[in-house]
C-alpha positions as CSV (number, residue, x, y, z in Angstrom):
1,M,65.2,60.3,-72.7
2,S,61.7,61.6,-73.2
3,E,59.8,63.9,-70.8
4,A,57.3,61.1,-70.2
5,S,60.0,58.6,-69.1
6,A,61.6,61.3,-66.9
7,S,58.3,61.9,-65.2
8,L,57.9,58.2,-64.5
9,R,61.3,58.0,-62.9
10,G,60.3,60.9,-60.5
11,E,62.7,63.4,-62.0
12,D,62.3,67.0,-63.1
13,E,60.8,67.2,-66.6
14,N,63.7,69.3,-67.7
15,P,66.5,69.3,-65.1
16,Y,68.5,71.9,-67.1
17,R,65.7,74.5,-67.2
18,P,67.0,78.0,-66.7
19,P,66.3,79.9,-63.5
20,V,62.8,81.5,-63.1
21,S,62.7,85.1,-64.1
22,P,61.9,87.4,-61.1
23,S,58.9,88.6,-63.2
24,A,57.6,85.1,-64.0
25,P,54.0,84.6,-63.1
26,L,52.9,82.1,-60.5
27,S,51.3,80.0,-63.3
28,G,54.9,79.3,-64.4
29,Y,55.2,76.7,-61.7
30,P,54.2,73.2,-62.8
31,P,51.6,71.4,-60.7
32,A,54.3,69.0,-59.5
33,V,56.0,71.8,-57.6
34,W,52.8,72.6,-55.6
35,T,52.3,68.9,-54.9
36,Q,55.8,68.7,-53.4
37,V,55.2,71.9,-51.4
38,V,52.0,70.5,-49.8
39,A,53.7,67.1,-49.2
40,G,56.6,68.8,-47.5
41,A,54.3,70.8,-45.3
42,L,52.4,67.7,-44.2
43,L,55.6,65.9,-43.4
44,M,56.8,68.8,-41.3
45,L,53.4,68.6,-39.5
46,A,54.2,65.0,-38.7
47,T,57.2,66.2,-36.6
48,L,54.7,67.7,-34.0
49,P,55.3,65.0,-31.3
50,G,59.1,65.5,-31.6
51,R,59.0,69.3,-31.3
52,T,59.2,71.5,-28.2
53,H,55.7,73.0,-28.7
54,G,54.2,69.5,-29.4
55,L,55.7,68.0,-26.2
56,G,54.7,71.1,-24.4
57,L,51.0,70.3,-25.0
58,I,51.3,67.2,-22.8
59,T,54.0,68.3,-20.3
60,E,51.9,69.1,-17.3
61,P,49.5,66.0,-17.4
62,L,52.5,63.8,-18.3
63,L,54.6,64.9,-15.3
64,K,51.6,64.6,-13.0
65,D,50.8,61.1,-14.3
66,L,54.4,59.9,-14.0
67,Q,55.2,61.8,-10.8
68,I,58.3,63.4,-12.3
69,S,59.6,66.9,-11.3
70,H,59.9,69.8,-13.7
71,D,63.6,69.9,-13.0
72,S,64.1,66.3,-13.9
73,Y,62.1,66.6,-17.0
74,A,64.0,69.7,-18.1
75,Q,67.3,67.8,-17.9
76,I,65.7,64.8,-19.8
77,N,64.5,67.2,-22.5
78,L,67.8,69.0,-22.8
79,W,69.9,65.9,-23.3
80,A,67.3,64.2,-25.5
81,T,67.2,67.3,-27.7
82,L,71.0,67.6,-28.0
83,L,71.5,63.9,-28.7
84,G,68.6,63.8,-31.1
85,A,70.0,66.6,-33.1
86,L,73.0,64.4,-34.0
87,V,70.8,62.3,-36.3
88,C,70.3,65.2,-38.7
89,L,73.6,64.7,-40.6
90,P,73.5,60.9,-41.2
91,V,69.8,61.2,-42.2
92,G,70.6,63.9,-44.8
93,T,73.2,61.5,-46.3
94,W,70.8,58.6,-46.1
95,L,68.1,60.5,-47.9
96,D,70.4,61.6,-50.7
97,R,71.3,57.9,-51.2
98,M,68.0,56.2,-50.7
99,G,65.5,58.8,-52.0
100,L,62.8,60.8,-50.3
101,R,60.0,58.3,-50.9
102,I,61.7,55.5,-49.0
103,G,62.7,58.0,-46.3
104,A,59.0,58.8,-45.7
105,L,57.9,55.2,-45.7
106,V,60.5,54.4,-43.0
107,L,60.4,57.4,-40.8
108,L,56.6,57.9,-40.5
109,P,55.8,54.4,-39.1
110,A,58.9,54.5,-36.9
111,L,57.8,57.8,-35.2
112,A,54.2,56.4,-35.0
113,A,55.5,53.3,-33.2
114,V,57.5,55.4,-30.6
115,V,54.6,57.8,-30.0
116,G,52.2,54.8,-29.7
117,C,54.4,53.1,-27.2
118,M,54.7,56.3,-25.2
119,S,51.0,56.6,-24.9
120,V,50.3,53.0,-24.0
121,Y,53.2,51.6,-22.1
122,L,54.8,54.6,-20.3
123,K,53.9,54.1,-16.6
124,S,55.2,55.5,-13.3
125,G,57.8,53.4,-11.5
126,P,61.5,53.3,-10.4
127,Q,62.9,53.4,-13.9
128,V,60.4,55.8,-15.4
129,A,62.9,58.7,-15.8
130,M,65.2,56.5,-17.9
131,V,62.4,55.1,-20.0
132,L,61.0,58.6,-20.6
133,F,64.5,59.8,-21.6
134,W,64.8,57.2,-24.3
135,L,61.3,57.8,-25.6
136,V,61.7,61.6,-25.8
137,L,65.1,61.0,-27.4
138,L,63.5,58.9,-30.1
139,T,60.7,61.4,-30.7
140,R,63.3,64.2,-31.0
141,A,65.6,62.2,-33.3
142,L,62.8,60.9,-35.6
143,G,60.6,64.0,-35.4
144,Q,62.5,67.2,-34.9
145,G,65.6,65.6,-36.5
146,A,65.0,63.1,-39.3
147,L,61.5,64.0,-40.5
148,S,62.4,67.8,-40.4
149,V,65.3,67.1,-42.7
150,L,63.1,65.0,-45.0
151,S,60.4,67.8,-45.1
152,L,63.0,70.4,-45.9
153,A,64.5,68.2,-48.6
154,V,61.1,67.6,-50.2
155,A,60.3,71.3,-50.3
156,G,63.8,72.4,-51.1
157,R,64.1,70.2,-54.2
158,S,60.9,71.7,-55.6
159,F,62.2,75.3,-55.2
160,R,64.0,76.9,-58.1
161,H,66.1,80.0,-58.1
162,G,63.8,82.9,-57.3
163,S,60.9,80.6,-56.3
164,G,59.7,82.9,-53.6
165,A,56.1,82.0,-54.0
166,A,56.7,78.3,-53.4
167,A,58.9,78.9,-50.4
168,G,56.4,81.4,-48.9
169,S,53.5,79.1,-49.5
170,Y,55.4,76.3,-47.8
171,A,56.0,78.4,-44.7
172,I,52.4,79.6,-44.6
173,L,51.0,76.1,-44.9
174,L,53.2,75.1,-42.0
175,S,51.9,77.9,-39.8
176,V,48.3,77.1,-40.6
177,F,48.8,73.3,-40.1
178,F,50.5,73.7,-36.8
179,A,48.0,76.3,-35.6
180,I,45.1,73.9,-36.3
181,S,46.9,70.9,-34.7
182,F,47.9,72.9,-31.6
183,G,44.2,73.8,-31.1
184,V,42.9,70.3,-31.7
185,V,45.5,68.5,-29.6
186,G,45.5,71.1,-26.9
187,S,41.7,70.9,-26.5
188,A,41.8,67.1,-26.5
189,V,44.5,67.0,-23.8
190,G,42.6,69.4,-21.7
191,S,39.4,67.4,-21.8
192,S,40.7,63.8,-21.7
193,G,44.3,63.7,-20.6
194,W,47.5,63.2,-22.6
195,R,47.4,59.4,-23.5
196,G,44.4,59.4,-25.8
197,P,45.5,62.4,-27.9
198,W,49.0,61.2,-28.0
199,G,47.8,57.8,-29.3
200,G,45.7,59.6,-31.8
201,I,48.8,61.4,-33.1
202,A,50.4,57.9,-33.7
203,I,47.4,56.8,-35.7
204,G,47.6,60.1,-37.7
205,L,51.2,59.5,-38.5
206,V,50.3,56.1,-40.1
207,C,47.4,57.8,-42.0
208,L,50.0,60.2,-43.5
209,M,52.0,57.4,-45.1
210,P,50.3,57.7,-48.5
211,V,51.9,61.2,-48.8
212,A,55.1,59.3,-49.5
213,F,53.8,58.3,-52.9
214,W,53.5,62.0,-53.8
215,L,57.2,62.3,-53.5
216,R,59.7,62.1,-56.3
217,G,61.3,58.7,-56.2
218,G,64.9,57.7,-57.0
219,A,68.2,57.5,-55.3
220,A,71.1,60.0,-55.5
221,S,72.2,58.8,-59.0
222,Q,68.8,59.9,-60.3
223,Q,68.2,62.9,-58.1
224,A,71.5,64.3,-59.0
225,E,70.1,65.1,-62.5
226,A,67.9,67.7,-60.9
227,G,71.0,69.7,-60.1
228,T,74.0,70.7,-62.0
229,E,77.8,70.2,-61.9
230,K,78.0,73.6,-60.3
231,D,76.0,72.6,-57.2
232,F,78.0,72.4,-54.0
233,T,79.0,69.2,-52.2
234,L,78.7,69.2,-48.4
235,A,82.4,69.6,-48.0
236,Q,82.5,72.5,-50.4
237,C,79.6,74.1,-48.7
238,L,81.2,73.8,-45.3
239,R,84.3,75.6,-46.5
240,T,82.3,78.7,-47.4
241,S,81.9,81.6,-44.9
242,S,78.4,82.2,-46.2
243,F,77.1,78.8,-45.1
244,W,78.2,79.4,-41.5
245,A,76.8,83.0,-41.5
246,Y,73.4,81.7,-42.7
247,S,73.5,78.8,-40.2
248,A,74.6,81.1,-37.4
249,G,71.8,83.5,-38.1
250,I,69.1,80.9,-38.3
251,A,70.5,79.1,-35.2
252,A,70.5,82.5,-33.3
253,F,66.8,82.9,-34.2
254,A,66.1,79.3,-33.1
255,A,67.7,79.9,-29.7
256,I,65.9,83.2,-29.2
257,S,62.6,81.8,-30.4
258,S,62.7,78.7,-28.1
259,G,63.9,80.8,-25.1
260,V,61.5,83.7,-25.5
261,G,58.7,81.3,-26.4
262,L,59.1,79.3,-23.2
263,F,59.5,82.3,-20.9
264,N,57.5,84.9,-22.8
265,Q,54.7,85.1,-20.2
266,A,57.3,85.8,-17.4
267,L,59.0,88.3,-19.7
268,L,55.9,90.3,-20.3
269,A,54.9,90.0,-16.6
270,E,58.2,91.6,-15.8
271,R,57.2,94.6,-17.9
272,G,53.8,94.8,-16.2
273,F,51.5,92.9,-18.5
274,D,49.0,90.2,-17.3
275,Q,48.3,86.8,-18.7
276,G,45.4,88.0,-20.9
277,M,47.7,90.5,-22.6
278,F,50.2,87.7,-23.1
279,V,47.7,85.6,-25.0
280,K,46.8,88.6,-27.2
281,F,50.5,89.2,-27.9
282,Q,51.1,85.6,-28.9
283,S,48.1,85.7,-31.2
284,A,49.1,89.0,-32.8
285,S,52.7,87.7,-33.3
286,F,51.4,84.6,-35.1
287,I,49.2,86.6,-37.5
288,I,52.0,89.1,-38.2
289,A,54.5,86.3,-38.8
290,L,52.2,85.1,-41.6
291,L,52.4,88.6,-43.1
292,G,56.2,88.4,-42.9
293,Q,56.1,85.1,-44.7
294,I,54.0,86.5,-47.5
295,I,56.2,89.6,-47.8
296,C,59.4,87.5,-48.0
297,G,57.9,85.0,-50.4
298,A,56.9,87.8,-52.8
299,G,60.0,89.8,-52.2
300,M,62.4,87.0,-53.2
301,R,61.4,87.9,-56.8
302,W,63.3,91.1,-56.5
303,L,65.9,90.6,-53.8
304,P,68.0,87.5,-53.0
305,I,67.0,85.5,-49.9
306,R,70.2,86.4,-48.1
307,F,69.1,90.1,-48.0
308,W,65.8,89.2,-46.5
309,L,67.5,87.0,-43.9
310,G,70.1,89.6,-43.0
311,G,67.5,92.3,-42.7
312,A,65.2,90.1,-40.5
313,L,68.1,89.4,-38.1
314,V,68.7,93.1,-37.7
315,C,65.0,93.6,-37.1
316,Q,65.1,90.7,-34.6
317,A,67.9,92.5,-32.7
318,A,65.8,95.6,-32.5
319,A,62.9,93.6,-31.0
320,L,65.2,92.0,-28.4
321,A,66.5,95.4,-27.3
322,A,63.0,96.8,-27.2
323,Y,61.9,94.4,-24.4
324,S,63.5,96.7,-21.8
325,F,61.6,99.8,-23.0
326,I,58.0,98.6,-23.4
327,H,55.5,100.1,-20.9
328,T,52.3,100.6,-22.8
329,Q,50.1,98.5,-25.1
330,A,51.3,100.6,-28.1
331,H,54.8,99.6,-27.3
332,L,53.7,96.0,-27.0
333,W,52.0,95.9,-30.4
334,T,55.1,97.6,-32.0
335,L,57.2,94.8,-30.5
336,A,54.8,92.2,-31.9
337,A,55.1,93.8,-35.3
338,F,58.9,93.7,-35.3
339,S,59.3,90.2,-33.9
340,G,56.5,88.7,-35.9
341,I,57.7,90.0,-39.3
342,A,61.3,89.0,-38.5
343,G,60.2,85.5,-37.5
344,G,58.1,85.1,-40.6
345,V,60.9,86.1,-42.9
346,I,63.5,84.0,-41.2
347,T,61.2,81.0,-41.4
348,V,60.9,81.3,-45.2
349,A,64.7,81.9,-45.4
350,F,65.5,78.7,-43.5
351,F,63.5,76.7,-46.1
352,A,64.8,78.5,-49.2
353,V,68.3,79.7,-48.7
354,W,70.1,76.4,-49.1
355,T,68.7,75.6,-52.5
356,D,69.1,79.1,-53.7
357,A,72.8,79.4,-52.6
358,Y,74.1,75.8,-53.0
359,G,71.9,73.9,-55.4
360,K,69.9,70.7,-55.1
361,R,72.4,67.9,-55.8
362,H,73.6,67.4,-52.2
363,L,70.7,69.2,-50.5
364,G,69.9,66.5,-48.0
365,R,73.4,66.6,-46.5
366,I,73.6,70.3,-46.5
367,Q,70.2,70.8,-44.8
368,G,71.0,68.0,-42.3
369,V,74.0,70.1,-41.0
370,A,71.9,73.3,-41.0
371,Q,69.0,71.5,-39.1
372,M,71.4,70.0,-36.6
373,C,72.8,73.5,-35.8
374,S,69.3,74.8,-35.4
375,V,68.2,72.1,-33.1
376,F,71.3,72.5,-30.9
377,A,70.6,76.2,-30.6
378,S,66.9,75.7,-29.8
379,A,67.9,73.3,-27.0
380,L,70.3,75.7,-25.5
381,G,68.2,78.9,-25.9
382,P,65.9,78.4,-22.8
383,L,68.8,77.4,-20.6
384,L,70.9,80.4,-21.7
385,L,68.0,82.8,-21.1
386,E,67.3,81.4,-17.7
387,R,71.0,81.6,-16.7
388,G,71.0,85.2,-17.9
389,H,68.0,85.9,-15.8
390,A,69.7,84.4,-12.7
391,F,72.8,86.5,-13.4
392,F,71.2,89.9,-14.2
393,G,67.9,89.5,-12.3
394,T,65.9,90.3,-15.4
395,Y,65.1,88.6,-18.7
396,A,65.0,91.9,-20.6
397,K,68.6,92.8,-19.8
398,T,69.7,89.3,-21.0
399,L,68.0,90.0,-24.4
400,I,69.8,93.3,-24.7
401,F,73.1,91.5,-24.6
402,A,71.9,89.0,-27.2
403,A,70.9,91.8,-29.7
404,P,74.5,92.8,-30.9
405,G,75.1,89.2,-31.8
406,C,72.0,89.2,-34.1
407,V,73.2,92.5,-35.7
408,L,76.6,91.1,-36.4
409,V,75.3,87.8,-37.9
410,G,72.7,89.8,-39.9
411,L,75.4,92.1,-41.4
412,L,77.6,89.1,-42.3
413,T,74.6,87.5,-44.0
414,L,74.1,90.6,-46.1
415,I,77.8,90.8,-47.0
416,L,78.8,87.2,-47.6
417,K,77.6,86.0,-51.0
418,P,78.0,82.4,-52.0
419,R,80.7,82.0,-54.7
420,P,80.8,79.3,-57.4
421,H,83.2,76.6,-56.2
422,A,86.3,75.8,-58.3
């Protein structure tokens, strides 16, 4: 088969190319790789209405409009998130069978329809809590679940062994895209309420549909040629200790990130910092996270991604323990440095480790399981932190007890290396 015909079928030009040398220049990546990286980032941006931070942009005006209590909404969100996570595994299998292009053409308009219905038809009334539950469940399942798996599969299939620049660029694009979208949507919600901006997001999802045609076509029989016979199946992957160590580490970070992100202002107030300092801390952490992503993306040329993941988890543990000891602004900026760099590195690791360790052939299934674990953890994180606060009387002491778990998982990640299956 010629290279031209391979390209028309949406396959790699040379599916048996050797791994990229750690010293290979950035120009060694073909333009198609960068197209997939940008497409994957745009598809992850499309998950905004199904993510905690996206729903958080409209929470207060939504609850006021529908006359629903915070406690009721918290229960709705918890169960919608947990049930929505279950879609990750079948979606991974479906994408491996049907192909990424078809996946995008189905999922983008489906999520747009749900978000549009939510903005137009959701009204207060006796059954509003049940209707809201089903709509949030669908946004979670289609956005945080299915589209996230699709985005990870798009980007992951474009990464090659040692492709730190591509993985780092993907993570940085996500940070920039989400930062811009949070600012635009948040400003619109503040000035005109939640319905108009939410309906605008639905229109935006439809406008993103042409991105599907950037994706490599083909079902599993064709996509398999991008991998090798040595690539892990899902069953083989699940039998490895390394997979569960990597998943546990990323899930721990997801739980901590969602819990601390939700209660960070209360956490810092507990240490004597006001709301203005909280905003500065959040902004600094975001900028430093970008630095962590750049460092990890470049560093993957010299150290395997599992070393970066393990080190970042240990760094995260140090940041958790440090909450109990911060008293000055210097302490606070040191904490922002540790937590920001750790978060940036772990973000890149989540996107890159599965391809690097287990290959491309069954990537959708493997990332589906990993994403499901991450979503479960992010749903439980705020609840566990709040329960710890109720038990200990302080958020900081709860985080100290979480730190040893991060250290343990980080060390396991450093030690456990994926082995070729039989």
